[in-house]
Each structure stands twice: as C-alpha cells, then as structure tokens.
N, C-alpha and C positions, 0 to 999 in steps of 0.2 A: 646578291640583290634581294633574295627572298626575305632574309631576316630584317633588313631595314624597312621593307614594305610591310611586313607584319607589325613592326613598331609603329608605323604610321597609322595603322588600323586599330591600335591598342586603345582601350577606353581611357588610358592615362595620357595619351598623346596631347589632347586638347588642354587638359589642366596644366600640363607641363609647359605648353606654349603660352598659356595665360600668365603663368607665374613669370616666365622668361620675359614676356612683353611688358610686364609691370615693373621689372627690376630697374630699368632706367628712371622711371618716375620715382620709385622708392629711393634710389640713390640720390636723385636731385633734391627730394624733400629732406632727406637726412643731412645733405650738405647745406641746405638752406637753414636748417635749425641748429646746425653745429658750426656755422660760420666757415664752412669748408668749400665755398664757391669762389674764393678769391676776393680781390679788392672791390669788385663791382658785381655782387651776386645777382642783381636785377638783370644786368646785361647778359650774364652767364646763363641764367634761366631762360631768357628770351631766345638766345642763340641755340641753346641745347634743345629746347622743345621744338624749335624749327627744324633742326638737323634730324631729330628723331622722327618728325613727321615725314621728311623726305626718305629716311631709311625704311620706314614701314611702307611708304608708297612704293618704293623700289621692290621690296619683298612681295607686296601684293601683286604687282605687275609681273613679277618673275614666276609666279605660280604656274600660269598657263604654259609659257615656253618650257619650263622644267617638266611639267606633266607630259607634254607632247614629246619632247626630246628623249626623256628617260622612260617613256611609256609607264608612268606611275600615276594612275587615276586617283589614288588615295590622297594626293597632294591637294586636291580640290577641297577636301574637308577643312583646310586651314585658311582658305582665301577670305571667307567672310570675317573671321576673327581678326585677321591681319588688317583687312579693310576698316574694321571698326576701330582698331588701334590707330590707324591713320587719323581718323576723326578725333579720337581721344587726345592725341598729342597736338593736333592743330587747335583744338579747343584750349588746351593748356597754353599753347603759344599765344593765342588771342587774349586769354586771361592775363598772361604775363605782361603783354603790351598794354592792355586796358588798365591794369592795376598799377604797375610800376612806372609806366611812362605817362599815363593820363589820369590816374587816380579815379578811374571809373566815371570820368566826366564825359557824358554822352555827346554833348555839344562839341567839346574839344576833339573827341574821337572822330565825329562826323566831318569836322573841318579838316582834320589831318588826312582823312581818306580822300577828300576832294583835292587836297593840295599836293600830296606826295604820291607820285605814280606807283612806287613800289608797295606802298600801303594799300592803294586801290587794287592792285593786282593780287596781293595776298588776301585781301578781304573778299575779292571776287571768287578766288579759289575756295575759300571757306564757305561762301554762300552756295556755290555749285556742289560742294561736297556734302552739304547738309541733306538734300533729298536722297542722295545715295545711301547715307547712313540710316535715314528714316525708313527707306524701302529695302533694307538688306535682309529682311526676314521673310520666311515662307508665306506668311499671310499677305504681305505686300505683293509678292510675286503672283499669288493667285488672284489678288484684286486687280492688279494692272494687266495681267496676261503676260506670258513669257516674252513675246516679241516686243511689247512696249517697255517692259522691264529691262530687257537687254539694250534697247535703244537709249533709255535713260542712263544706264550705267556705262555707256560708252563715253559719257562726259568725263570719265576718269582720265582719258587721254588728254583732253583740254586742260583738266586740272593739273596734270603732270607738267605740261608746258608752262602754265601759269606759275606753278611752284618753283620751277627752275628760273623763270624770269624774275620772280620776286626775290629769290636768293641772289641772283646776279646783280640786280639793282641795289640790293642791300649792301653787297660787298664792294660795289663800284666806288663808293666814297673812300674806301680804304685801299683801293687798288689791290685787293687780295682775291684772286680768282682760282686759287688752287683747288679748293673744295668744290667750287661751282663747276669746274671742268670735270672733276671726277663724277659728280652726280649727273651732270649733263650728258656725259659719255654713257653712263649706265642707262639713263632714260632713253637715249638715242638707240641703244642696242635693243632694249625691250620693246620700244615702239616700232623700230625698224623691222624687227622680226615679225610683228603683227602685220605690218604693211606688206611684207613679202608673202606672208601666208594669204592675205587678202588677194593680192595680185595673182598668186598661183591658182587660187580657186576660180578667179575670173578668166584665166587663160583657157581657151578651148583645148580640150584633150584631143590627141591625134584621132581617136576613133570617132569623136563627134565631128571633127573637121572632115573626115572622109565621108561620113554619112551626109553632111551638108553638101559636099561636092557631088555625090551621087544623086542627091535629090534634085540638083539643079540641071542634071543632064537629061 
C-alpha cells in the first residue's frame, strides 16, 4: 500500500488525472468531427455527456468513503478536480441539449423546462451545482467560512438524487432502466454510507451514556 500512496502524492498525479478526465470529451469531439457517433450524433452526444456527468459525480462521492475505508488521506487531493469535471460535463450536456435540440432558442428552452418534468429536474440539478463549482476554490472557503461552505456543498447529495431522477425519467419513455439501476445502486451505496456515518456519530457512546446515568443519580 505504501507505493500507491506515494503515487497519489506525486506532483504528476493531478496532471495525469486531468488528462484522463478529459479523454472522454476528446473522444466525443473526435467522433463528432469524423462522423463516428452513429446515425444520430446529436442524441449520442447528449446521452454520453449525461452519462459522464453521472460517472464523475459517482467518483467524486466515492472519494470520502474510499479515504476512510482505506485510510488514504491523499485521495482528498483529487476530490475538487473530480467535482469540477462533474460541472464541466453537465455544462457540455446542457450545451448539447440547447444546441442540437433547441438551436439556442432561449424562449423554447424555457418553455421546455416548464413543460417536461425530466428537463426541469435536470436543469434544477445544474442550477444547484453552479454555486458548488464557483465556490470550490480556497478563496471561496475563506470568504464563506468553513462551516457555511460545508453546508453549501452538502447540496451535492440533493444533486445526486436529482441526477438519478432526471436519468430515470429520460429513460422511462424507452422503458430501458438497466443503466439507471446501476447508477442508482452506486449512488445509494455512496449516500447510504454517509447516512450510516452520520447516525453513528449521533449515537451516544457507552462512556457518555454511563456518565449521563451517573449524573442523574
């Protein structure tokens, strides 16, 4: 375990992660310009950018459980970058929808958001994710204060739920829930682990219970 932990602390670790996180985008762009995205490239781009948003959201949420379970504090170094790539791919997803589906017609987009629940849910997730991306830097943490910053960034749990709901409603018309089930299960495990940790911290420890009982006597 020592060697992998040293690799995580390497100055090259973040650049390698940056390149790896950009590879799906590069692959999609190459496919778009070389007619390599199938018969309906617009739908492919829309679907792929949405899937990669969910994947990076899962990776971001997995950092804390992995850090605790494996006792690897160095993993925290990559959480911010992964979170920013969640925002990057959701912006690409929104741009794909706005461009290919609506031709950047703002009035038509606004009408669609109000008319179709799955668009409203997806757009709500994007809106909630925006302040998290904007405040993901050290200067924002200092400006907000750590406690308020942490409270704000707990919105990611709501965003995760909205993302899965958006994906579910989007696939409901095609009655294809295989991928939804996979990502829903992953999100459930990651959020469930956090809930268990929260309940464990709230549970009175035996020593504390004993002291309370003695104080009442």
